[in-house]
N, C-alpha and C positions, 0 to 999 in steps of 0.2 A: 504493500500500500504506500502511496506517496507520503513524504514526510509531513505534509500539511495536516494530516489526520492520523492519529494512532488508535488502534483498536486492540483491546485485550479481553480475554474471557477467563474468569477464575474457575477453579474446580467446582465451586458451589453454584456456578451459573450467573455470576455477576458480570455483565458485559460493561465495558467502559470505552467510550469514545472521547478522545482528548483532542481538542483543537490545538494545532501546533504551528501557529504562525505568530509567535510572540513578538517578533520584530515589527509586525504590522498590527499589533494589538488584536490578533486573531480575527481581523476583518475577513469577510468571505467574498469570493468572486465566483464565477461560473464553475471553476474547477472544484473548489471546496464544496460548493452546493451539490455538485454531481457526486462527489465522494461520500458526503454525509448521507445523501438520499440512498445511494447504493448500499452503504453499510447498514443503514436502518432497515432496509428491506431484507437484506441478508440475515441480520440478527432476528428479525421478526419471524422468519421461517425456521429458525434453529430451535428445536424443542428443548435443548439443554439450557437455554437462556431463561433465567428467573427474573432478572431486573436489569435495568440499564442506567448507568451513571454517565451524564454528559458533563464534561469538565473542560478546562482550558489551561494551557501552559503559559506562564509568564505573568505580567502585571495586570493584564486585562482578561475578562471573560470573552468579550467580543465587541469590537467597535462598530459592528454592523457591516455595511457594504464597503468594500475596498474602493478607494477613491479612483484608482486607475480603471477599475471595472465600470464605475459610475460614469466616468468620462467617456469611455468607449460607447456605452449605451446611450449617452446624451447625443452622440453623433450618429446613432443607428436609426433605422426607420421605425415607425410605430409597430409594424408587424414583427420586426425583430425584438422590439421592447416587450411586446405581448408574449412572445415565446419565452423570453428570458424571465419575465415575471411569473409565467406559469411554472417554470422550473423551480423557482423559489417557493411558489405555492405547493408544489409537489413535496418539497422538503418539509415545510411546516406541517402538511397533512400527514406525512409519514411519521413524523415525531409525535404529533398529537394523537394519531390513531395507532401508535405502537401498542401491540397487544399486552405487553408486560408492563409493570410499574416502571416509571422513569423518574430520575432524580437529576436536577440541575444543581451544580456547585458553582456559585458565582463569586468571583473575586474581582476587585478593580472595577473597570468600566464595562457596563452592558448598555450599549447604545443601539438604537434603531432595530435592525433585524436581530441583534443580540437579545434585546428585550423579548422579541417574538419567540426565540428559542426557549427562553425561561418560561414564558407563558404557556408554551406547548407541553411542558413537562408536568407530570402529576404532582411532584413535590419539588419545591425550590428552597435551597438553603443558601444564604448569602453571608459573606463576611461583613462585619460591621463597617468596614471601610469601603464597601462596594458603592458604586454610584450608577445611576440610571438616567437615560435621556431618550426621548422620542423627538429627535432633532430635525425630522424631515422638512417641516415647513420653512426652516431657515434656508433650505436649499431650493425652495419653490416646489417641493415634493410633498407627498402624503404617505403615511405608513399603511398603505392600502392592504397589501397581502397579509401582513401580520395582524391587522386590525381585528378579525374575528376572534383570535385567540387572546389578544391583549384585552379587548373589551370584555370577553367572557371572564377573564381573571380579575379585572379591576372595576368593571362596571362603566356604564356610559358617562356618568357624572364625573368620575375621576379622569376618564379619557378626555373629556372636554378640556380640562385644565392642561393636561400634559401633552396632548396632541397639538393644541392651539398655541401654547406659549413656548413649546420646545425647551422648557427649562430643565436643568439637571436637578434630579432629586436624589436624596441619600437613601441608605438602606433602611433607615427607620421609617421613612415615608413609604418605601416599597412594601415594607411589612404591614404598615397601617392600611394601605389600600388593597392588600391581598395579592400582590404580585409574588411575594415570597412568603414562605410559611415560618421560617426560622432564621434568626440572626445569631451568629457565633463570632467570637474573636477570630481574627485572621488565621492564627496558628492552630485553630481547632476545627477548621472546615472539613478536613479529611476524617477526623474522629467523629464528627457529627454524621457524616455520610455513612460510616461503618455502623453506627448505631441504628440508623434508619434501615440499612440493608439487613441487619440482624433481625429487626422487627418484621421486615418483609419475608424473611425466611420462615417465619412462624406460620404464614398463611399458605393455603393451598394454591398451587400454580394455576389450576383451572378456575378456582374461585377468584383469583386476581383478575384474570381475563374477563370473567363474567361480571365482576364488579365494575370494571372500566366500561363495559358495554351498558351496564345498568345506569351508570352516571350519565352517559351521553343520551340515553333514552329518557331519563326522568328530568334532567336539569331544564328548568324554564318551561316545563309543560304544565298544562292545567291538570288538576287532580280530578279526573273524570272517570267514567266507567271503563273506557278503553285503557287508561293508564293503570287503574286498579287491576283489571283483568290481566294485563301484560305482566305486571309485577308478580301476581299470584302464579302465573304460568312459569315465570323464571325460577321462583323458589321451588316449585313442584318438580321442575326438570332437574335442577341441580341436586335436590335431596336424593334423587334416585341414582346418582353417579357413584362410581367406586371411590372417588376421592372423598365425597361427603361421608360415605359409610366408614371409610378409614379414619376420617377426622373425628367422628362421633365415637367410634370404638376406641381410638387412642385416648380420647378424653375420659371415657368411662374406666379405662384400664390404667389411667394416670401414667401414660408413657408418651414420648414424642411421636407424632405421626410419621409415616414413612417418607414424607417429602422433606423432612428436616435434615439438611446436610450442611456441614460447616466446611469452610475453606481449610485445606491442608497447608500449613505454613512451616 
């Protein structure tokens, strides 16, 4: 795999994708977008993967779009810009719809599309020194492709402030508006991730996948007969699975379920 992205998979099934363009603050161009999308799709199909950690090397998580890439696209046709934007959309969708739990580890700057990556992950942990910005309007642009995920995370009201002013906001504000779930000192970011991964290892792999689908089905929907019926069917279906039977039996027998595996270190 090219040096701009590193991928690892632990014995217990924790996949890790690390952005590796520290000299460019992990800004992404068409190459990195393609690599990330391909890696996410590959890992999504791997049954040994239990969860995914998205991290970055260097002082920044991601400064968003690479300036050289943006300049090239500014001189491209509208049709070329559309194809390029659709590829970015494919990346965000691949991360948002990744079937296993995803964790973003954020240090330093997360700007523009970098904020989109954070919003697409199920769980986001940020260092207290992290900073965020949706700076597109300063360039005469809008955060269009990432907007469904960012607005789902922070709500329309907060988006109005940060999309329109393009102000930088700190980790505390990111936590307050719901973009990140947890703040930790900079030197404890990896420890915090390990604790979340350990928690995830306690859950059933199929249950995690089903829970993610459940969230997407229920979030923002009216509580009507269709939704009630759908949720009833989902629990009835999963109760009859081998994983659910094993989970209940392990609980009754006061033992770890079969899916509990620890990394060999």
